[in-house]
VEXTIRO-638841 format. One record per residue (C-alpha): x, z, y. Coordinates in pm, whole numbers. Example, Ala and Ser with C-alpha at 12.3 -4.5 7.8 and 13.67 -1.06 7.14 Angstrom:
% VEXTIRO-638841
<pt px="1230" pz="780" py="-450"/>
<pt px="1367" pz="714" py="-106"/>
END
This chain:
% VEXTIRO-638841
<pt px="5652" pz="1816" py="-148"/>
<pt px="5826" pz="1575" py="-418"/>
<pt px="5625" pz="1364" py="-637"/>
<pt px="5773" pz="1239" py="-997"/>
<pt px="5676" pz="980" py="-1161"/>
<pt px="5829" pz="967" py="-1554"/>
<pt px="5560" pz="745" py="-1673"/>
<pt px="5828" pz="466" py="-1728"/>
<pt px="6026" pz="639" py="-1904"/>
<pt px="5769" pz="606" py="-2251"/>
<pt px="5880" pz="326" py="-2379"/>
<pt px="6246" pz="469" py="-2365"/>
<pt px="6240" pz="827" py="-2490"/>
<pt px="6075" pz="1018" py="-2800"/>
<pt px="5729" pz="1164" py="-2703"/>
<pt px="5876" pz="1537" py="-2714"/>
<pt px="6163" pz="1466" py="-2484"/>
<pt px="6024" pz="1709" py="-2231"/>
<pt px="5937" pz="2021" py="-2501"/>
<pt px="6216" pz="1948" py="-2712"/>
<pt px="6434" pz="2094" py="-2422"/>
<pt px="6204" pz="2352" py="-2268"/>
<pt px="6459" pz="2677" py="-2465"/>
<pt px="6767" pz="2511" py="-2311"/>
<pt px="6634" pz="2470" py="-1998"/>
<pt px="6521" pz="2811" py="-2028"/>
<pt px="6886" pz="2915" py="-2046"/>
<pt px="6984" pz="2696" py="-1811"/>
<pt px="6712" pz="2796" py="-1524"/>
<pt px="6841" pz="3194" py="-1620"/>
<pt px="7211" pz="3128" py="-1583"/>
<pt px="7167" pz="2967" py="-1235"/>
<pt px="6896" pz="3278" py="-1081"/>
<pt px="7115" pz="3504" py="-1248"/>
<pt px="7480" pz="3346" py="-1175"/>
<pt px="7584" pz="3452" py="-1482"/>
<pt px="7681" pz="3123" py="-1661"/>
<pt px="7977" pz="2949" py="-1669"/>
<pt px="8107" pz="2956" py="-1287"/>
<pt px="7827" pz="3164" py="-1195"/>
<pt px="8088" pz="3319" py="-887"/>
<pt px="8005" pz="2952" py="-707"/>
<pt px="7591" pz="2994" py="-711"/>
<pt px="7554" pz="3155" py="-404"/>
<pt px="7386" pz="2889" py="-244"/>
<pt px="7096" pz="2894" py="-524"/>
<pt px="6954" pz="3204" py="-273"/>
<pt px="7116" pz="3096" py="9"/>
<pt px="6793" pz="2931" py="166"/>
<pt px="6635" pz="3285" py="160"/>
<pt px="6958" pz="3461" py="234"/>
<pt px="7159" pz="3305" py="467"/>
<pt px="7330" pz="3502" py="765"/>
<pt px="7098" pz="3466" py="1056"/>
<pt px="7393" pz="3619" py="1300"/>
<pt px="7612" pz="3337" py="1239"/>
<pt px="7303" pz="3069" py="1224"/>
<pt px="7211" pz="3164" py="1569"/>
<pt px="7621" pz="3167" py="1679"/>
<pt px="7662" pz="2772" py="1498"/>
<pt px="7311" pz="2673" py="1736"/>
<pt px="7541" pz="2838" py="2096"/>
<pt px="7823" pz="2634" py="1961"/>
<pt px="7658" pz="2314" py="1947"/>
<pt px="7451" pz="2301" py="2222"/>
<pt px="7821" pz="2378" py="2417"/>
<pt px="7921" pz="2098" py="2265"/>
<pt px="7665" pz="1901" py="2330"/>
<pt px="7671" pz="1988" py="2717"/>
<pt px="8067" pz="1980" py="2730"/>
<pt px="8162" pz="1643" py="2517"/>
<pt px="8090" pz="1310" py="2483"/>
<pt px="8240" pz="1282" py="2121"/>
<pt px="8293" pz="1520" py="1854"/>
<pt px="8571" pz="1408" py="1612"/>
<pt px="8454" pz="1627" py="1275"/>
<pt px="8710" pz="1663" py="1028"/>
<pt px="8731" pz="1735" py="655"/>
<pt px="8648" pz="1579" py="323"/>
<pt px="8476" pz="1561" py="13"/>
<pt px="8161" pz="1811" py="63"/>
<pt px="8360" pz="1913" py="394"/>
<pt px="8212" pz="1535" py="532"/>
<pt px="7954" pz="1374" py="352"/>
<pt px="7690" pz="1649" py="373"/>
<pt px="7693" pz="1654" py="715"/>
<pt px="7741" pz="1231" py="706"/>
<pt px="7439" pz="1253" py="503"/>
<pt px="7190" pz="1421" py="692"/>
<pt px="7259" pz="1308" py="983"/>
<pt px="7253" pz="963" py="900"/>
<pt px="6898" pz="979" py="729"/>
<pt px="6769" pz="1172" py="964"/>
<pt px="6917" pz="1023" py="1317"/>
<pt px="6959" pz="646" py="1230"/>
<pt px="7307" pz="496" py="1019"/>
<pt px="7366" pz="369" py="1379"/>
<pt px="7372" pz="707" py="1531"/>
<pt px="7645" pz="618" py="1727"/>
<pt px="7563" pz="297" py="1880"/>
<pt px="7172" pz="456" py="1956"/>
<pt px="7109" pz="566" py="2334"/>
<pt px="7091" pz="943" py="2356"/>
<pt px="7190" pz="1259" py="2521"/>
<pt px="7411" pz="1405" py="2200"/>
<pt px="7759" pz="1325" py="2120"/>
<pt px="7883" pz="1081" py="1906"/>
<pt px="8023" pz="1157" py="1574"/>
<pt px="8350" pz="1031" py="1448"/>
<pt px="8470" pz="1162" py="1107"/>
<pt px="8825" pz="1168" py="1050"/>
<pt px="9064" pz="1365" py="790"/>
<pt px="8850" pz="1180" py="425"/>
<pt px="9151" pz="917" py="388"/>
<pt px="9424" pz="807" py="474"/>
<pt px="9433" pz="476" py="645"/>
<pt px="9693" pz="435" py="948"/>
<pt px="9448" pz="137" py="1088"/>
<pt px="9077" pz="356" py="1062"/>
<pt px="9313" pz="674" py="1212"/>
<pt px="9423" pz="475" py="1489"/>
<pt px="9033" pz="316" py="1527"/>
<pt px="8894" pz="697" py="1530"/>
<pt px="9129" pz="768" py="1866"/>
<pt px="9077" pz="437" py="2042"/>
<pt px="8670" pz="496" py="2008"/>
<pt px="8704" pz="804" py="2152"/>
<pt px="8900" pz="676" py="2488"/>
<pt px="8893" pz="880" py="2767"/>
<pt px="8595" pz="1070" py="2705"/>
<pt px="8584" pz="1439" py="2658"/>
<pt px="8576" pz="1504" py="2288"/>
<pt px="8581" pz="1815" py="2067"/>
<pt px="8682" pz="1883" py="1707"/>
<pt px="8504" pz="2069" py="1412"/>
<pt px="8760" pz="2100" py="1156"/>
<pt px="8654" pz="2188" py="819"/>
<pt px="8931" pz="2316" py="532"/>
<pt px="8887" pz="2645" py="320"/>
<pt px="9232" pz="2665" py="264"/>
<pt px="9356" pz="2409" py="551"/>
<pt px="9608" pz="2278" py="353"/>
<pt px="9430" pz="2007" py="199"/>
<pt px="9691" pz="1673" py="303"/>
<pt px="9396" pz="1479" py="452"/>
<pt px="9195" pz="1673" py="634"/>
<pt px="9564" pz="1886" py="736"/>
<pt px="9740" pz="1571" py="884"/>
<pt px="9410" pz="1449" py="1059"/>
<pt px="9352" pz="1780" py="1246"/>
<pt px="9783" pz="1786" py="1357"/>
<pt px="9655" pz="1471" py="1527"/>
<pt px="9386" pz="1602" py="1708"/>
<pt px="9502" pz="1900" py="1820"/>
<pt px="9776" pz="1714" py="1965"/>
<pt px="9560" pz="1505" py="2147"/>
<pt px="9329" pz="1744" py="2259"/>
<pt px="9632" pz="1986" py="2436"/>
<pt px="9801" pz="1677" py="2557"/>
<pt px="9447" pz="1600" py="2717"/>
<pt px="9328" pz="1963" py="2854"/>
<pt px="9619" pz="2228" py="2786"/>
<pt px="9689" pz="2419" py="2489"/>
<pt px="9420" pz="2698" py="2685"/>
<pt px="9157" pz="2438" py="2724"/>
<pt px="9219" pz="2261" py="2361"/>
<pt px="9146" pz="2598" py="2189"/>
<pt px="8805" pz="2611" py="2323"/>
<pt px="8730" pz="2250" py="2190"/>
<pt px="8815" pz="2321" py="1882"/>
<pt px="8580" pz="2451" py="1616"/>
<pt px="8725" pz="2559" py="1247"/>
<pt px="8504" pz="2617" py="958"/>
<pt px="8727" pz="2810" py="689"/>
<pt px="8791" pz="3096" py="478"/>
<pt px="8595" pz="3428" py="678"/>
<pt px="8977" pz="3631" py="594"/>
<pt px="9252" pz="3433" py="508"/>
<pt px="9432" pz="3064" py="438"/>
<pt px="9625" pz="2874" py="721"/>
<pt px="9341" pz="2766" py="901"/>
<pt px="9202" pz="3109" py="954"/>
<pt px="9516" pz="3254" py="1052"/>
<pt px="9592" pz="2930" py="1326"/>
<pt px="9230" pz="2983" py="1466"/>
<pt px="9277" pz="3354" py="1477"/>
<pt px="9614" pz="3346" py="1643"/>
<pt px="9484" pz="3044" py="1891"/>
<pt px="9121" pz="3166" py="1953"/>
<pt px="8910" pz="2881" py="1820"/>
<pt px="8551" pz="3015" py="1752"/>
<pt px="8563" pz="3022" py="1379"/>
<pt px="8270" pz="2972" py="1132"/>
<pt px="8236" pz="3045" py="780"/>
<pt px="8299" pz="2872" py="400"/>
<pt px="8143" pz="3105" py="175"/>
<pt px="8306" pz="3206" py="-100"/>
<pt px="8043" pz="3200" py="-348"/>
<pt px="7939" pz="2838" py="-215"/>
<pt px="8177" pz="2531" py="-349"/>
<pt px="8243" pz="2258" py="-98"/>
<pt px="7974" pz="1998" py="-300"/>
<pt px="7707" pz="2262" py="-264"/>
<pt px="7778" pz="2366" py="131"/>
<pt px="7582" pz="2165" py="311"/>
<pt px="7343" pz="2390" py="415"/>
<pt px="7622" pz="2605" py="489"/>
<pt px="7827" pz="2647" py="886"/>
<pt px="8019" pz="2303" py="692"/>
<pt px="7780" pz="2153" py="768"/>
<pt px="7485" pz="2275" py="975"/>
<pt px="7703" pz="2224" py="1279"/>
<pt px="7792" pz="1864" py="1302"/>
<pt px="7414" pz="1846" py="1222"/>
<pt px="7294" pz="2078" py="1470"/>
<pt px="7540" pz="1869" py="1742"/>
<pt px="7346" pz="1548" py="1647"/>
<pt px="7026" pz="1747" py="1747"/>
<pt px="6836" pz="1777" py="1410"/>
<pt px="6607" pz="2099" py="1396"/>
<pt px="6852" pz="2282" py="1149"/>
<pt px="6544" pz="2517" py="1135"/>
<pt px="6347" pz="2269" py="995"/>
<pt px="6603" pz="2190" py="715"/>
<pt px="6670" pz="2550" py="579"/>
<pt px="6240" pz="2590" py="617"/>
<pt px="6209" pz="2297" py="382"/>
<pt px="6542" pz="2405" py="145"/>
<pt px="6358" pz="2741" py="127"/>
<pt px="6051" pz="2612" py="-7"/>
<pt px="6209" pz="2403" py="-285"/>
<pt px="6424" pz="2768" py="-341"/>
<pt px="6105" pz="2962" py="-406"/>
<pt px="5908" pz="2641" py="-636"/>
<pt px="6171" pz="2547" py="-821"/>
<pt px="6272" pz="2949" py="-891"/>
<pt px="5896" pz="2909" py="-1112"/>
<pt px="6044" pz="2843" py="-1465"/>
<pt px="5835" pz="2596" py="-1718"/>
<pt px="5778" pz="2238" py="-1782"/>
<pt px="5574" pz="2199" py="-1439"/>
<pt px="5915" pz="2228" py="-1282"/>
<pt px="5975" pz="1892" py="-1099"/>
<pt px="6339" pz="2007" py="-1108"/>
<pt px="6337" pz="2086" py="-1496"/>
<pt px="6105" pz="1759" py="-1593"/>
<pt px="6415" pz="1545" py="-1385"/>
<pt px="6711" pz="1722" py="-1535"/>
<pt px="6507" pz="1711" py="-1930"/>
<pt px="6471" pz="1327" py="-1826"/>
<pt px="6855" pz="1228" py="-1748"/>
<pt px="6985" pz="1446" py="-2045"/>
<pt px="6781" pz="1255" py="-2283"/>
<pt px="6828" pz="954" py="-2153"/>
<pt px="7216" pz="1030" py="-2178"/>
<pt px="7161" pz="1127" py="-2501"/>
<pt px="6980" pz="825" py="-2563"/>
<pt px="7276" pz="608" py="-2432"/>
<pt px="7201" pz="569" py="-2058"/>
<pt px="7563" pz="654" py="-1947"/>
<pt px="7479" pz="542" py="-1564"/>
<pt px="7212" pz="658" py="-1297"/>
<pt px="7194" pz="418" py="-1011"/>
<pt px="7053" pz="614" py="-724"/>
<pt px="6821" pz="376" py="-506"/>
<pt px="6677" pz="405" py="-187"/>
<pt px="6491" pz="119" py="33"/>
<pt px="6592" pz="281" py="370"/>
<pt px="6950" pz="183" py="513"/>
<pt px="7016" pz="520" py="676"/>
<pt px="7030" pz="691" py="256"/>
<pt px="7281" pz="539" py="190"/>
<pt px="7550" pz="871" py="260"/>
<pt px="7279" pz="1078" py="147"/>
<pt px="7363" pz="846" py="-177"/>
<pt px="7748" pz="909" py="-115"/>
<pt px="7675" pz="1298" py="-149"/>
<pt px="7506" pz="1273" py="-412"/>
<pt px="7743" pz="1066" py="-635"/>
<pt px="8017" pz="1388" py="-515"/>
<pt px="7756" pz="1609" py="-628"/>
<pt px="7681" pz="1519" py="-998"/>
<pt px="8027" pz="1354" py="-1048"/>
<pt px="8236" pz="1625" py="-975"/>
<pt px="7975" pz="1841" py="-1132"/>
<pt px="7920" pz="1652" py="-1423"/>
<pt px="8223" pz="1468" py="-1501"/>
<pt px="8460" pz="1689" py="-1735"/>
<pt px="8523" pz="1740" py="-2097"/>
<pt px="8408" pz="1352" py="-2152"/>
<pt px="8110" pz="1400" py="-2062"/>
<pt px="7809" pz="1329" py="-1764"/>
<pt px="7671" pz="1052" py="-1644"/>
<pt px="7835" pz="785" py="-1411"/>
<pt px="7663" pz="818" py="-1085"/>
<pt px="7677" pz="544" py="-861"/>
<pt px="7361" pz="424" py="-602"/>
<pt px="7202" pz="56" py="-442"/>
<pt px="7032" pz="-13" py="-132"/>
<pt px="6742" pz="-219" py="-242"/>
<pt px="6641" pz="-458" py="-107"/>
<pt px="6942" pz="-613" py="42"/>
<pt px="7129" pz="-522" py="-323"/>
<pt px="6833" pz="-689" py="-557"/>
<pt px="7016" pz="-1003" py="-430"/>
<pt px="7357" pz="-877" py="-592"/>
<pt px="7375" pz="-583" py="-824"/>
<pt px="7039" pz="-660" py="-913"/>
<pt px="7133" pz="-948" py="-1165"/>
<pt px="7345" pz="-731" py="-1383"/>
<pt px="7081" pz="-454" py="-1321"/>
<pt px="6802" pz="-660" py="-1481"/>
<pt px="7005" pz="-823" py="-1705"/>
<pt px="7338" pz="-698" py="-1789"/>
<pt px="7483" pz="-424" py="-2059"/>
<pt px="7207" pz="-154" py="-2094"/>
<pt px="7378" pz="161" py="-2025"/>
<pt px="7169" pz="260" py="-1722"/>
<pt px="6912" pz="389" py="-1587"/>
<pt px="6722" pz="431" py="-1194"/>
<pt px="6621" pz="692" py="-944"/>
<pt px="6464" pz="577" py="-714"/>
<pt px="6374" pz="762" py="-383"/>
<pt px="6097" pz="636" py="-158"/>
<pt px="5975" pz="785" py="141"/>
<pt px="5618" pz="715" py="201"/>
<pt px="5575" pz="696" py="574"/>
<pt px="5777" pz="520" py="812"/>
<pt px="5787" pz="637" py="1149"/>
<pt px="5653" pz="327" py="1336"/>
<pt px="5465" pz="14" py="1250"/>
<pt px="5548" pz="-317" py="1234"/>
<pt px="5327" pz="-627" py="1189"/>
<pt px="5375" pz="-955" py="1085"/>
<pt px="5310" pz="-1242" py="1294"/>
<pt px="5163" pz="-1532" py="1238"/>
<pt px="5342" pz="-1870" py="1283"/>
<pt px="5156" pz="-2178" py="1345"/>
<pt px="5412" pz="-2398" py="1149"/>
<pt px="5462" pz="-2154" py="861"/>
<pt px="5750" pz="-2320" py="777"/>
<pt px="5852" pz="-2038" py="512"/>
<pt px="5545" pz="-1974" py="354"/>
<pt px="5444" pz="-1656" py="447"/>
<pt px="5113" pz="-1694" py="641"/>
<pt px="4949" pz="-1480" py="395"/>
<pt px="5146" pz="-1215" py="503"/>
<pt px="5033" pz="-1247" py="841"/>
<pt px="4918" pz="-917" py="1041"/>
<pt px="5004" pz="-720" py="736"/>
<pt px="5275" pz="-391" py="790"/>
<pt px="5606" pz="-441" py="692"/>
<pt px="5582" pz="-133" py="540"/>
<pt px="5292" pz="-322" py="279"/>
<pt px="5559" pz="-585" py="162"/>
<pt px="5883" pz="-348" py="126"/>
<pt px="5571" pz="-136" py="-92"/>
<pt px="5500" pz="-435" py="-312"/>
<pt px="5907" pz="-528" py="-341"/>
<pt px="5954" pz="-174" py="-457"/>
<pt px="5674" pz="-167" py="-731"/>
<pt px="5765" pz="-510" py="-866"/>
<pt px="6128" pz="-476" py="-875"/>
<pt px="6075" pz="-105" py="-1111"/>
<pt px="5855" pz="-328" py="-1308"/>
<pt px="6111" pz="-613" py="-1363"/>
<pt px="6372" pz="-366" py="-1395"/>
<pt px="6151" pz="-145" py="-1675"/>
<pt px="6057" pz="-487" py="-1844"/>
<pt px="6464" pz="-553" py="-1814"/>
<pt px="6485" pz="-232" py="-2025"/>
<pt px="6584" pz="-11" py="-1768"/>
<pt px="6438" pz="280" py="-1758"/>
<pt px="6270" pz="451" py="-1399"/>
<pt px="6222" pz="773" py="-1238"/>
<pt px="6020" pz="756" py="-930"/>
<pt px="6054" pz="1017" py="-653"/>
<pt px="5856" pz="1031" py="-376"/>
<pt px="5843" pz="1268" py="-50"/>
<pt px="5605" pz="1221" py="229"/>
<pt px="5867" pz="1108" py="506"/>
<pt px="6194" pz="1118" py="627"/>
<pt px="6180" pz="1475" py="822"/>
<pt px="6433" pz="1774" py="865"/>
<pt px="6182" pz="1948" py="612"/>
<pt px="6177" pz="1689" py="364"/>
<pt px="6566" pz="1616" py="358"/>
<pt px="6610" pz="1949" py="337"/>
<pt px="6403" pz="2016" py="15"/>
<pt px="6543" pz="1684" py="-121"/>
<pt px="6945" pz="1875" py="-77"/>
<pt px="6815" pz="2157" py="-264"/>
<pt px="6619" pz="1985" py="-549"/>
<pt px="6951" pz="1777" py="-593"/>
<pt px="7154" pz="2113" py="-597"/>
<pt px="6921" pz="2258" py="-861"/>
<pt px="6881" pz="2000" py="-1101"/>
<pt px="7284" pz="1930" py="-1082"/>
<pt px="7357" pz="2277" py="-1215"/>
<pt px="7054" pz="2272" py="-1456"/>
<pt px="7266" pz="1924" py="-1590"/>
<pt px="7557" pz="2063" py="-1595"/>
<pt px="7441" pz="2358" py="-1833"/>
<pt px="7230" pz="2153" py="-2024"/>
<pt px="7575" pz="1931" py="-2107"/>
<pt px="7724" pz="2252" py="-2168"/>
<pt px="8010" pz="2173" py="-1893"/>
<pt px="8077" pz="2444" py="-1558"/>
<pt px="7912" pz="2225" py="-1358"/>
<pt px="8112" pz="2434" py="-1035"/>
<pt px="8459" pz="2371" py="-1099"/>
<pt px="8676" pz="1998" py="-1041"/>
<pt px="8959" pz="2062" py="-1273"/>
<pt px="9122" pz="1715" py="-1282"/>
<pt px="9084" pz="1656" py="-906"/>
<pt px="9445" pz="1815" py="-865"/>
<pt px="9593" pz="1579" py="-1074"/>
<pt px="9625" pz="1300" py="-814"/>
<pt px="9713" pz="1605" py="-533"/>
<pt px="10014" pz="1697" py="-785"/>
<pt px="10169" pz="1341" py="-810"/>
<pt px="10083" pz="1272" py="-444"/>
<pt px="10296" pz="1603" py="-326"/>
<pt px="10570" pz="1529" py="-563"/>
<pt px="10603" pz="1145" py="-408"/>
<pt px="10590" pz="1297" py="-86"/>
<pt px="10867" pz="1507" py="-182"/>
<pt px="10672" pz="1839" py="-120"/>
<pt px="10934" pz="2078" py="-193"/>
<pt px="10910" pz="2269" py="-539"/>
<pt px="10809" pz="1899" py="-691"/>
<pt px="11185" pz="1726" py="-763"/>
<pt px="11155" pz="1714" py="-1098"/>
<pt px="10787" pz="1569" py="-1113"/>
<pt px="10899" pz="1339" py="-844"/>
<pt px="11161" pz="1188" py="-1035"/>
<pt px="11017" pz="1145" py="-1335"/>
<pt px="10718" pz="956" py="-1152"/>
<pt px="10917" pz="753" py="-938"/>
<pt px="11081" pz="601" py="-1282"/>
<pt px="10775" pz="539" py="-1400"/>
<pt px="10681" pz="352" py="-1104"/>
END
């Protein structure tokens, strides 16, 4: 499914960078497959494409069909992994202009991923008088941003439909047995789906966390899971011909060679939120103990006219990973201009995809000449099956990469620091001493 071109690394890395990491990759691979490495209790995603709950999967499809029949808008309330995965897949497969398109599926609005008053008011205004449902996603139900947003939208639903009918329009994706949201869902009668105990948020896009909103958007989630299953089967085979091993080894070798920033690039605007999901996946998994590549992203060719200058001539501490989709969904020919004002008649009659391909090839060569190593990934097209494959590929390589760095790729201790300060400044009971200390510093 995925073709990996590492040929543009030869001038930046020693010839043995792949075989020299065989032993470390074998250990990392075994830890993932056997769930016995650091954070192994959160590696349920490794076998998920084969072992997912088929009954819940059927319920997800049934709930999505009901939402499509009863609502013009679905509000998805979540943050981090409870938000980025679903939005990444919906925009990549259905367009970054999904809500603007004529379609027979509901608009999908995302809330609970920030604390902006203006953004919340705009989301409410966008719903307007239309019928809507809410999918609230939180393992605990107490994370501040989504909990505040859910309070607001729960109140709007109850004011519009009454408490009983509002409960039919709320779908809670949460812990299977405990937590504030699970307790509320049971008490109020919300339909619930499970955030698995053995899968962390940033690895959860192929669980109910991502699949319910993705299915509401009309994506074929059977094909999505089929692509992930194909990736799982292929990447489970150990050895240096495994493209996951190759990508993990290249990233690690570049990191040790002083390249501390990885830029993920794509020439499709609909890839933007997939890159945002990728940044959380790698940033939260690798960025600890003073280690890790900093994940960044660009949209080409647009960013070649802005960030392109820095990439070409700036500090040489970065490398690029370029994701390329071979076959667009249609064909657009460049017309001839009798006046040839722009001097581009030499392109007349050629497909726009041809121009984009030459831009990609020329950019890679220019950046390599400028001292930027390049990795090229090619997939046949943007389809549910290829996207499922790519999701699993990036998750798998992320696990390998964390173990190569000798960190736990499945925890996120640094995320808690800002929360403690925020709780103290908000006046949460139990944080009184910390509140006084912080306010003195401010």
